[in-house]
C-alpha positions in Angstrom: 222.0 8.5 137.8 219.3 10.7 136.0 218.5 9.2 132.7 217.6 11.0 129.5 214.6 9.7 127.5 214.8 5.9 127.6 215.4 4.0 124.3 214.9 0.6 125.9 212.3 -0.3 128.5 211.1 -3.5 130.0 208.3 -4.1 132.5 208.1 -7.4 134.4 209.5 -9.2 131.3 209.4 -13.0 131.8 210.2 -16.0 129.7 209.2 -19.5 130.9 210.1 -22.8 129.5 208.1 -25.5 131.4 209.6 -25.4 134.9 212.4 -23.1 133.9 212.1 -19.3 134.3 214.8 -18.3 131.8 214.0 -14.6 132.6 212.0 -13.7 135.6 210.2 -10.4 136.2 212.9 -8.1 134.6 212.2 -4.4 134.7 214.8 -2.0 133.4 215.4 1.2 131.3 218.3 2.2 129.1 218.8 5.8 128.3 219.6 7.3 124.9 223.4 7.7 124.6 224.1 5.2 127.4 226.5 2.3 127.4 224.5 -0.2 129.5 226.1 -3.5 130.7 224.4 -6.8 131.1 226.7 -8.8 133.4 226.3 -12.4 134.5 227.6 -16.0 134.0 226.5 -18.2 131.1 222.8 -19.1 131.6 222.0 -16.0 133.6 219.4 -14.8 131.2 221.3 -12.2 129.2 220.8 -13.7 125.8 217.2 -14.5 126.6 216.6 -10.8 127.4 218.3 -9.7 124.2 216.2 -12.2 122.1 213.0 -10.9 123.7 214.0 -7.3 122.9 214.6 -8.2 119.3 211.3 -10.2 118.9 213.1 -13.5 118.3 211.3 -14.8 121.4 207.8 -14.0 122.6 207.5 -13.2 126.3 205.5 -15.4 128.7 204.6 -12.3 130.7 205.5 -8.6 130.7 206.4 -6.2 127.9 209.4 -4.5 126.3 209.8 -1.6 123.9 212.7 0.0 121.9 212.4 3.6 120.7 208.7 3.5 121.7 208.0 0.4 119.5 206.5 -2.7 121.1 209.1 -5.5 120.8 206.4 -8.2 120.4 204.0 -6.5 118.0 206.4 -4.3 116.0 209.5 -6.5 116.0 210.3 -5.8 112.3 210.4 -2.0 112.9 212.4 -2.6 116.1 215.1 -4.4 114.2 215.5 -1.5 111.8 216.7 0.6 114.7 219.1 -2.0 116.1 222.4 -3.5 115.0 222.8 -6.8 116.8 226.0 -8.9 117.3 225.0 -12.4 118.5 227.4 -14.3 120.8 228.0 -16.7 117.9 227.6 -14.8 114.6 226.8 -17.0 111.6 228.5 -15.6 108.4 228.5 -16.8 104.8 231.5 -19.1 104.5 231.8 -18.8 100.7 232.0 -15.0 100.8 235.2 -12.9 101.2 235.3 -10.5 104.1 234.7 -7.4 101.9 231.7 -9.1 100.3 230.2 -9.8 103.7 230.5 -6.1 104.8 229.0 -5.0 101.5 226.1 -7.4 101.9 225.2 -6.0 105.4 225.7 -2.4 104.3 223.4 -2.8 101.4 220.7 -4.5 103.5 220.6 -1.3 105.7 221.2 1.1 102.8 224.4 2.2 104.5 227.7 3.1 103.1 230.3 0.4 103.4 233.0 2.9 104.2 232.7 2.9 108.0 232.7 -0.9 108.1 235.9 -0.9 106.0 237.5 1.6 108.3 236.6 -0.5 111.3 238.0 -3.6 109.7 241.3 -1.8 109.1 241.4 -0.8 112.8 240.8 -4.4 113.8 243.6 -5.5 111.4 241.3 -7.8 109.5 242.2 -9.3 106.1 239.1 -8.8 104.0 240.4 -10.7 101.0 240.2 -14.0 102.8 237.0 -16.1 102.5 235.0 -16.5 105.7 235.4 -20.3 105.5 239.2 -19.9 105.9 239.0 -17.4 108.7 239.9 -18.2 112.3 237.2 -17.8 115.0 238.8 -14.5 116.1 238.8 -13.2 112.5 235.2 -14.0 112.1 234.4 -12.1 115.3 236.3 -9.1 114.0 234.3 -9.3 110.7 231.0 -9.5 112.6 232.0 -6.5 114.7 232.9 -4.4 111.7 229.5 -5.3 110.1 227.6 -4.5 113.2 229.3 -1.3 114.4 229.5 0.0 110.8 225.7 0.2 110.8 224.1 3.7 111.2 221.5 2.9 113.9 220.5 4.4 117.3 221.0 1.2 119.3 223.8 -1.5 119.2 223.2 -4.7 121.1 226.5 -6.6 121.5 226.4 -10.1 123.1 229.8 -11.1 124.3 231.6 -8.9 121.7 235.1 -9.6 122.8 234.8 -13.4 122.8 237.7 -15.1 121.0 239.7 -11.9 120.8 243.2 -11.3 122.1 243.7 -8.5 124.7 245.0 -5.9 122.3 242.0 -6.3 120.0 239.6 -6.3 123.1 241.0 -2.8 123.9 240.2 -1.7 120.4 236.6 -3.0 120.6 236.1 -1.2 123.9 237.4 2.0 122.3 234.9 1.5 119.4 232.0 1.1 121.9 233.1 4.4 123.6 233.2 6.1 120.2 229.7 4.9 119.4 228.5 6.4 122.7 230.2 9.7 121.8 228.3 9.8 118.6 225.1 9.7 120.6 224.3 6.0 120.0 223.2 3.7 122.7 225.0 0.4 123.4 223.8 -2.6 125.3 226.9 -4.6 126.2 226.5 -8.2 127.4 229.5 -9.8 129.1 230.6 -12.1 131.8 233.9 -10.2 132.2 233.6 -7.6 135.0 236.7 -5.7 134.0 235.3 -5.0 130.5 232.0 -3.8 131.9 233.6 -1.5 134.4 235.8 0.0 131.7 233.2 0.9 129.2 229.7 1.0 130.8 228.0 3.8 132.7 225.5 1.4 134.4 225.3 -2.3 134.7 222.7 -4.8 135.8 223.7 -8.2 137.2 221.6 -11.2 136.1 221.6 -14.5 138.0 219.4 -17.5 137.2 217.1 -15.3 135.1 216.6 -12.6 137.7 217.9 -9.1 137.8 219.6 -9.1 141.2 221.5 -5.7 141.2 221.8 -2.4 139.3 225.0 -0.4 139.7 226.0 3.1 138.5 229.7 2.6 137.8 230.7 6.1 138.5 229.5 5.6 142.1 231.3 2.3 142.4 234.5 3.9 141.2 234.2 6.8 143.7 233.7 4.4 146.6 237.0 2.6 145.7 239.1 5.7 144.8 242.3 6.1 146.7 242.7 9.7 147.9 
């Protein structure tokens, strides 16, 4: 697959904790407008890679950049270009859903309208306080806040966790719509079917190492029944 200008690039990116290489010699690129999958079991290194990209962790070796900005030295500028959904989003329990969406919209100087539209599509009750929301409702709220941001890159870590199948389909549709608007999405999951449905390329991580890269259109053509 021929990529357009990359928005994410890593070179030999490595994170070491004592004897553990949580991420080992990871080199990859993600093109603008691409939905790029990170596939692997828990502990494979997906979240470590994401945290290195966002500057939450400092690399032991190697380098990473987003939109030409060094993830280590320019992490604040990097995060202005990224909307990040962590695997376990921490929200304000005393706030109502609408207040949470307004808070995140104001931080980025965005309109709240898109987040409200997403919440409606996810069938989320915004009048309820976060502290009284189920785990699935909190996930929907975090998704609405993240995907409602106007940024060139979305990084979603296990975005469909704790959601029922019908809502998962809606989330995958929202990811495809973000791609159609020209945004880039990094989609971390351990569910192969989700990655196959929405991503254009996927890398497989195992024990901290990038073990395989797959263009999904090629994989589909190999398994097409004529």
